[in-house]
VMD Tcl script that draws the C-alpha trace (Angstrom):
set ca {
  {0.00 0.00 0.00}
  {1.38 3.39 -0.96}
  {0.17 6.67 0.52}
  {1.13 10.16 -0.53}
  {-0.09 13.27 1.25}
  {0.80 16.67 -0.21}
  {0.04 19.75 1.84}
  {0.58 23.12 0.22}
  {0.13 26.65 1.41}
  {-3.40 27.75 2.19}
  {-6.43 26.03 3.65}
  {-7.81 24.24 0.56}
  {-4.59 22.84 -0.85}
  {-4.37 19.24 0.38}
  {-3.97 16.19 -1.90}
  {-4.16 12.61 -0.69}
  {-3.31 9.70 -3.00}
  {-3.60 6.09 -1.88}
  {-2.79 3.03 -3.96}
  {-3.59 -0.50 -2.86}
  {-2.06 -3.20 -5.04}
  {-4.12 -6.34 -5.55}
  {-2.21 -9.49 -4.69}
  {-1.39 -11.78 -7.61}
  {-1.89 -14.87 -5.49}
  {-4.63 -17.32 -6.24}
  {-5.63 -20.44 -4.34}
  {-2.73 -22.35 -2.84}
  {-2.35 -26.09 -2.24}
  {0.77 -27.51 -0.59}
  {2.69 -24.31 -1.21}
  {1.80 -24.13 -4.91}
  {-0.41 -21.19 -5.87}
  {-2.24 -20.65 -9.13}
  {-3.60 -17.45 -10.60}
  {-5.07 -17.59 -14.11}
  {-6.84 -14.24 -13.98}
  {-10.24 -15.82 -14.67}
  {-11.40 -15.90 -11.05}
  {-10.98 -18.22 -8.12}
  {-13.49 -20.79 -9.45}
  {-11.35 -21.55 -12.50}
  {-8.20 -21.68 -10.37}
  {-9.79 -24.12 -7.91}
  {-11.12 -26.27 -10.76}
  {-7.66 -26.55 -12.30}
  {-6.17 -27.52 -8.94}
  {-8.87 -30.18 -8.44}
  {-8.20 -31.65 -11.91}
  {-4.48 -31.83 -11.13}
  {-5.13 -33.53 -7.78}
  {-7.52 -36.01 -9.45}
  {-4.90 -36.87 -12.10}
  {-2.30 -37.40 -9.38}
  {-4.71 -39.71 -7.51}
  {-5.48 -41.74 -10.65}
  {-1.75 -41.97 -11.43}
  {-1.03 -43.20 -7.91}
  {-3.73 -45.86 -8.19}
  {-2.27 -47.06 -11.54}
  {1.25 -47.24 -10.09}
  {-0.01 -49.12 -7.02}
  {-1.90 -51.59 -9.22}
  {1.17 -52.10 -11.44}
  {3.52 -52.49 -8.45}
  {1.32 -55.11 -6.73}
  {1.46 -57.52 -9.70}
}
mol new
graphics top color blue
foreach p $ca { graphics top sphere $p radius 0.5 }
foreach p [lrange $ca 0 end-1] q [lrange $ca 1 end] { graphics top cylinder $p $q radius 0.2 }
display resetview
């Protein structure tokens, strides 16, 4: 957050500027954050798809390793 206050001579010469930067962070899982710019729903959906693919991959490896 940046604040700038300029006070000049006279009673009606005061300027106040404030800037608040939006964070670029999206949802975070296990220290990995994702921000696509399309909103948190899209970000969460992508994370859920990745987690589902990891789960399916783990199940396939477990099935292959138990043979």
